[in-house]
N, C-alpha and C positions, 0 to 999 in steps of 0.2 A: 566506778573507781577500781583501780588495780592495786592489789596489795602484794608487795615483794617481801619475802621472808627468807632470812639466812639461817640455814640449818647446819651448815658446815663451811668453814672458811679457810682451813689450812691446806697447804699443798704438800705433795710428796708422800707423806704418811701421817697418821694421827699423832698428835702431840699433847697428851693429857698433862695437866698441871702436876709437877713433882712436889713431894712433901717439903723439900727445901724451899721451893718457890712460894708455897703457901705460908710457911713459917716466916719467910722474909717479908711478905705482905703484912702479916699480923704484927711483926716487930715494928714495921714502919708506921702502922696505924697507931700502935701503942705509944710511940714516940711523940705523936701529935696530940695525944689525949691529955686533957687537963681536968681538974676536979669539977669545974663548972660544966664540962661536957656530959657529966653523968649525974647531974643533980636531979634531973627529971626525965620522964619519957620524951618530952618535947625537946629537951636539950640533946638527948641521945640521937633522936631522929635528925635534928639539925646538924649534928656532928657528922653523921653518916652521909647525909645528903650533900655535904660540902667536901667529902673526900675526893681526890682525883680519880678518874676512871681507871687508871692503872692499878690502883689499890682496891677499889670497891668494885668487884666483879672480875670478869676475865674475858679475854678474846675468844676463847674456846679452842678445843683441840681436834674437832672432827674435820674430815676432808670434804671436798666440795659437794654441796647440794643447796640449790636456791630454788624457791618456788615463786610463781606468779599466779595470782588468782583474781578473777574479775567477779565481784558481787556474788560470791558464794558458789560460782559455777565449777566446772571441771578445773583440776589443778594441773598447771604446767610446771613440770619439774626439769631443772637443768642440772644434769649429772647425778650419779648414784654413788657418791662417795659415802663415807661412814655416817655423814649427817642425815642420810635418808632413813636410817634406822630411827633417829629421834623424830623425824617427820612422820613416819608411819605410826609411831606410838601416839603422837599428838592427834593424828587423824582418826585413830580408832576410838579416841575419847569424845569426838564430836557426835552430836545427835541432831539430825541423822548423820550417819557416817558418809563421807564422800565415796562415790562409786566410780568416778572417772578420772584417770590420770593420763597425761601426755608427757612421756619422758624423752627428753632430747639429750643425747650423749655428745659431749664435745669431742671426746676421743676415748680410748680404751686403756689408758695407763691405769695401773692398779688403784691409785688413789681416787679415781673417778668412777670405779665400778665396784669397789670392795664392799659397799654397803647393801647392794641389791639383794643378796641372799638373806639378809636380815630385815627386809622391808615387809612388815607384817601384812599390809593390805594385799600383797601379791598372793597370799595363800587363801584369800577369801573368794569363793566362786561367784559372789555377787559383784565383784569389782572388775572393771575393765581397764586394762593398761595398754596404751598404744606407745610403742617404742619407735623413735625416729633417729636417723643418722644418714648422712650422704654416703656412708660406707656400705657397700653392697653386702658385706658379710656380717652385719650387725647381729643377726640371730645366732650365727655360728659362734661368734666371739663370746656373747653373753652366756650361751649354753656351755661353752668351753670352760669358763671359770667355775661353773657349778657341776663339775664332774670329777671323778677320782683322777689323780690323787689330790686335787686342789680343794674339793669340798664333798662331804658325804651325801648331800641331798641334791638330786638333779633338778633341772628347771621344770620338769613335768610335775613335780610335787607342788608347784605353785598353781593353785586352783583357779586363779583369776583368768579371765578371758584375755589372751595375749595376742596382739597383732604387731607385726614388724613392718615399718615403712622405710623404704629407701628414698631419701629426698633428692629430687632432681631440680626442684623449683620451690618457691615459697608455698607453704601450706596454709589454707584458709580454714577457719573454724567459725562456728556460730557466734553471733554478736559482733561481727566485723573484725574479729581477731585474725591476724596473719603472723606467721613465724617464717623468717627467711634465714639464710645461712651464708657464711663467708669463711673461706679457708684462711688460716693464719699461719704464722711462722713458728713451727714447733717440731722437734724431732718426731718423725712418724706421722706428722699431720695433726691438726686440731681445727675445730670449727667454732666460730663465734655464732651466736644466734641473736637476731633482732626480733623482739616481741613488740608488736604494734597492736594496741587495742582500739585504734581509730582516733584516739585523742592524744595518746602519749607513746613514746618510743623508748623501750628499755633494751639495752644491749648487754648480753652476758659474754664476756671476752676473756675467759680464763686461758692460761697456758699459751702465752704469745710473747715472742721476743720482738719488740718493736725495732724497726729499722727505718732508714731514711725514706724508703718507698711508702711507708705507712703515712707519711706526712704530705704526699703529693696531692695538691688541691684539684688537679685535673683528672685524678683517678675517679671515674664516675661510680665504680662499685663501692669504693671507700666512702665517697661523699654521700651516696644513698644510704649507706649503713650508719655512719657516725655523725654526719653533719647535724648540729643542733639537737642531738639526742638529749632526752630529758634525764636519763640515768644510764650510766655505763659502769658495769662491774668489770674491773680489769686486773689482770695479773700485774702485781707490783712487788714481786717476791724479794727483790734485791735492792741494796744501795747501789749507787753508780759504780763504786769501786768493785763491788762483788760482781756486778753485771759484766764489767770488763774482764775480770778474772775468769768468769764462767761463760765466756762468749760461746754461743751456739748451743747452750744448754736448754734454750727455749723459754726463758723467762725474762722479765723486764725490771728495770730500775724504777723506783717511785718517781724520781725527777723526770724521767722520760715519759712516764704516764701523765704527769702534770703538763708537760709540753704538748703531748698528744691531745689532751683535753682542750688546751688553749687553741691549738691549731684548728680543731673541728668545732669549736663553740659548744662543747658539751656542758650542760647545765650542772650536773651533779656527777662527780667521779668518785667511785668507791674502790679503795685498795683491797685486793683480794688475793687468795692463794698464798697466805703468809708462810714464810719459811718455818719448818718445824723446829729449827734451832733458835728461833727468836722467842724470847719471853715477852710477857705483856709490857714490861718497862721499855724494851727496845722498840716494840711496835708503836707504842704511844709517842716515843721520841721521834720515830719516823714521820708520823702524821704532823707533829709539831714542826719538823724540819721542812716538810712539804709546804706547810702554810707560810713559813718564813721565806721559802724559795719563791712562792707566789707573790708575796709582798715585794720582795727584792726585784722580781722581774715585772712587777706591775701588771700581773695577770688578774683581770676582773671578770666577773660574770660566771665564774665556776666555783662551785662548792666542792670541797674534798672531804671524804670521811673514811674511816677505817671499818672494814667489815668485821662484825662481831656476831657470834652465835646468838640467835634470838632477836637480832635487829629486824625491825619492820619499817618499811617505807611505803607510803601511799601515794600513788600517782593519780 
């Protein structure tokens, strides 16, 4: 089995919950409360369990980091946004601690690399980290952000065994796992990754602005990548109106992402790279609008979800 875990789901920059947003949630919860809801421990638990997700919990504010792990083996990491810090903390609490990480960078915009200097396992000499990107200067770029005046500690302080791989073709791993890549439409370039464990296909497709060419059925590369994928994590940062207004910014509308999933027969689509300006209420309204749109367009066979920090999916 492959476990997919979301450690960071925001785009552009971290977006922690503001005090006013927390107060608003508390106020909305209190408005729903009745005397019978607090009569016993059981009634309180029942009340909490039936609160809408937009009130009970949060989407999360960390920037992109998603992991794939097969039966407790090495950990495949997709992007080193601020969420990788939380992942490192969690990994250090495991017994035994994981010692092998394969880190695939989609691209090198700040929100996708800013967490790397705070990734605790990278400072452990017993840990092995393999870095992957189709970009030839991956090591230079990652070392560059950990140098003055950007950061006081350079990459040599990371005691882990570090190896940098320039991808020119799919990479194979033990257990029949392969990871391949596809260049997407984003300013400065960005790569999606297809993780295939031999039974299921998981695609990490952040930071992409979908266009008509992405829907062409005769495109063999796209078909091999997306057709009938079990799980696709995709950029859905905007509403359609915002996507039109911000044309060429490199991000997609949630409705286009739904159309994309229907076009390629994707089984489970997860909206990702949430706009930092969107609060939880707006994001949950977006997923409701997406499901309404699917019903209206009679789209069947595709499940849509909203990426939230801490979410786990087993394939």
